[in-house]
Residue, then its C-alpha position, 0 to 999 in steps of 0.5 A: m068309316d070315313f069313305h073319302f080319301s083326299k086327293r090333295a092330302l095324296l099330292v102333299i105326300v106325292v110331293l114330298g116323295v118327290v122332293l125327297r127323291a130329287a134332294v138325292v139325285l142332286v146331292h150325287p149329281v149326274s156321273f158318266d165316270r164307269a169309275n162311279l157307276l155300278p157295272d149294269e149302269v154303265q151296260y145301260l148306258d152303252m147300251g142307250q148310246a149305241y141305240t142313238e148311233g143306230r147300232g142296235l142294243p148290244d152289251e160289251l161283247g157285241f150281243q144283241a139281246t142280253r137286256m130288255p129294250l125298254y130302259p136303254v132305249l129310254l137313255g138313248l133317245h136324246p143323250p145326254m138329255s135323255v139322261w137327264g130325262v130318265l132321272i126326273l121321269q124316275i124322280v116323278l114316278g117315284g113319288m107317284s108310287a105312294a098315291v098308287v099305294g096309298w089308294l090301293a092301302f085304302r081300297i083293301a082297308i075299307e074292304n075288309q072294315v078296318e077302322h081309320a081306313k083313311i089314315v091307313g091309305y095316308l100312312a102306306a102312302i108316306l111309307v112308300a114316299i120316304d122309303p130309304f131304300g126307294v128314295y136312294f135308287t132313284r140316282f141309279y141309272l136302273t130300272e128299280t125305280l121305274f119297276t117298281f111303279f109299274l108293278c104297284a099300278f098294275a097291282a092297283v088296276v088288277w085288284p078290283l078284278m079279283d072281287r067275285k062281285n065284280l064282272w072283268g072289265w075289259g077295259r081295267c083287263l087291257v090297261a093291267g095287262m099293258l101295265f104288266v107288258v111294261c114291267v116285263y119290257l123293264r125287267p124279264s124275271v118278272a114274266l113267270f109271276l104272271g103266272v102265279w098271279s093267274v093262279y092266285l086270281l082263278a083261285r080267289w074267283g073259284w076256278d070259274r068261266t069268267g075268271w078263266a077269261g080274264v086270265i087269258g086275256l091277260w096272257a093273250i096281252l103278254i104274248v102279243s105284245l112280246v112278238p115284237w121283240a122276239w122277233r126282232n131277236q130272231e133276226v139278230t140272234g137266229r133263233w125266236v129269243w122271247l125275253t133275253t139271252r142273259g138267263g143262263i149266264s145269270l143263273y150260273d152267276g147264282v150257282r157257279p163254284g166258288a159263289t156267295g150270292e152276290s154278283d160276279l158276271g166280269q169273270i165269268k165273261q172271261c171264261a175261256a170255255v165261251q170265248g168264241m161262242s155266239e150269243t145263244e151258244w153262250d147262254d145255251y153253254f151256261r144254262g146247261e153247266s148251271w143245271r149240271i152244278i145244281r144236280a151234282e151240288p143240291d147241298r151246297i145249292v140249299r146253302l147258298a139259297w139262305a145266303k141270297f135270301c139274307r142278301t135280298w132282305s139285309p137291314w142295310p145296304n150289302a155294299g162295302d162302301y155303305q157300311n158305316n154306323w150310321i147308315r146300318i143304324s138308320t136303315g136297320s131300323w127302318t126295316c125292322v120296324i116295317l117288316l115288324m109292323a107288317v106281321v102285326g098287319v098280317f095276324r093282327g089286322r083282321i085282313a081277309r086271307f086272299d088280300v094278304v095273299g095278294l100283298l105278300l106274293p110279289a115278295i115271295y115270288f121275287t124271294l124264291v127268284h133271287t134265292i135261285y140267281v144272285g140276291s141282293v137289297r136292290y131286289r126287293i125294293p119293288v115288293m116293298p110297297m106292298i109290305e107297306i101297305l100291312s105295315a101301315i095297317g100293323i101301325v094303326l092297329l098299334v096306336q090303337k091299342l096304346r091309346m086303349l091302354r092310355r085310356h085304361s090306366 
């Protein structure tokens, strides 16, 4: 088995990913016209502008803790150059995600004695580099691209710690913890994933003392890193808010009367019942209403969860602007092939059960999250690189099988 993984080949793949993403950004030039932006983009840009002016991070209602701070702060460092800077950062880190995933795929293939492990690594990197959804979303002022990179980096750093033959390396543990902190500061919904990941790590380690020490270390890093944000939120809202005050309205958006699985926060924010409420009262109101609806209409909530699942795992984009035949055929074909090859990788790849679970865990977690909240193709983008590792294994196995059939025909 070839243990040599060419950094030069990986660099070529990274450059491919960077070029594709840069091309998308250049084809769709930077725009500040609200009519051409998604609502979340408008809010991030407005918050970045407010940060520049020293007004904190207010949303359109003046609430100060509805978003985690990292992305709007990046947008507001030195506008308009910071906006271009964020796009360049997304282009570069989007391409670098391919290298991170390629290295992880190579490691997993080596550990599981998969034939042609080097090809598996390169192929996984290529799939990430050219993924049409990952490439296209680079152009938006959204957290998807940065979050994808840091989630993949977290997985790559923490993966060796899951090997029972290795003792916890505290330097590696610190790096893994800080990468996860960045993930949380970009997207708060990932916070509970550390709990899921902790159970997985402990189960893999056999629930022994060393595993517990590492897990406690990761949690300590996360909690300590969130203290400044929670303290700041206590100053501006009067309550220790460890993540955001957006949880209540986001949950209500997913379960409200008439919900389809698509977001419609614009109408919800005009609700007469919440006018004049403080930020924390607003959050409490929508959270309470959401749970009241869930308890009162469990059948509808279950049917709605299926609709959100279908939106999240749609083979093509959900938005009406992207429903022409060429887009549906190209993106649909890509998605179906990737998922089919991942199934082959899972069931025919002879990958250790814990490794398969580890690769699928992000997809399972975020799918469940978005069967409760709203669903969209964009929410699956960060988990696709892990699935594409399994797809790469499946493709290599399929090619091997076809070659064997040709030799015997």
